[in-house]
C-alpha positions in Angstrom: -0.1 0.2 0.6 1.0 3.7 -0.8 0.5 6.4 0.8 0.8 10.7 -0.6 3.7 12.2 1.1 3.5 15.5 -0.5 0.7 16.4 2.1 3.1 15.4 5.0 5.4 17.3 7.2 8.2 16.6 9.6 7.6 18.0 13.8 11.4 17.4 14.8 13.0 16.0 12.0 14.9 13.0 12.5 19.0 13.2 11.4 18.5 9.7 10.7 15.7 8.6 7.9 14.2 7.0 4.8 11.0 7.5 3.3 9.8 5.7 0.2 6.1 5.0 -1.3 5.6 2.6 1.3 7.3 2.8 3.8 9.3 5.2 6.5 12.0 4.3 8.7 13.4 6.6 11.9 16.3 6.1 13.9 16.0 8.1 16.7 18.0 10.1 18.8 18.8 9.5 22.4 16.7 11.4 25.1 13.3 11.6 22.2 10.0 11.5 23.2 6.4 12.8 23.8 5.6 12.8 27.5 4.1 15.5 29.9 3.2 16.2 33.7 4.4 13.0 35.3 4.5 13.2 39.4 7.9 13.5 38.9 7.9 16.4 36.8 9.2 15.0 33.3 8.7 16.1 30.2 9.4 16.0 26.6 8.2 17.1 23.6 10.5 16.2 20.7 9.9 13.0 19.4 10.3 12.8 15.5 6.4 13.0 13.5 5.9 12.8 10.4 2.3 14.1 9.9 -0.4 15.8 8.0 -3.2 17.7 8.9 -6.9 16.7 8.7 -10.0 18.8 8.9 -12.6 15.4 8.9 -14.0 15.5 12.3 -13.6 11.4 11.9 -11.0 9.7 10.5 -9.2 6.0 10.4 -5.9 5.0 9.4 -3.8 1.8 9.1 0.1 1.4 10.7 2.1 -1.4 10.0 5.1 -1.4 12.2 8.4 -3.3 12.1 10.9 -2.6 15.3 14.1 -3.2 16.6 14.7 -2.0 20.2 18.2 -1.4 20.8 18.2 -0.1 24.7 15.2 0.1 27.8 12.5 2.0 27.0 13.2 2.3 23.2 9.4 2.9 21.7 7.5 2.5 18.6 3.9 3.7 18.0 1.9 6.2 16.6 0.6 9.9 17.9 -2.1 11.7 16.7 -1.1 15.2 17.5 -2.7 19.1 17.8 0.3 20.5 19.3 2.6 20.5 22.7 -0.4 20.3 25.1 -3.4 18.1 23.1 -1.8 14.5 21.7 -2.5 11.3 21.9 0.4 8.7 21.7 -0.1 5.0 21.5 3.8 2.7 21.6 4.9 -0.1 22.8 8.0 0.2 25.2 11.0 -1.9 25.3 11.2 -2.9 28.9 
């Protein structure tokens, strides 16, 4: 399945990426994440995101991933992002 990458843009563009018509590969830098207001006051808003805008009140999407975690807390996921205060992240994390 291909997707039109012309309507997408980067937030926090990663140094290492490989974009093709059927796939996107990202190698993130250490300590990048989306995380807000933990009880120990940790906040991070620097995860690389390849995003597109929509004005649709309802939408759906399908994501297929492969993932090779290299260390503890490595994550792979998807995000619905409005701004640094309003987002939803669904991810798996290597423990």
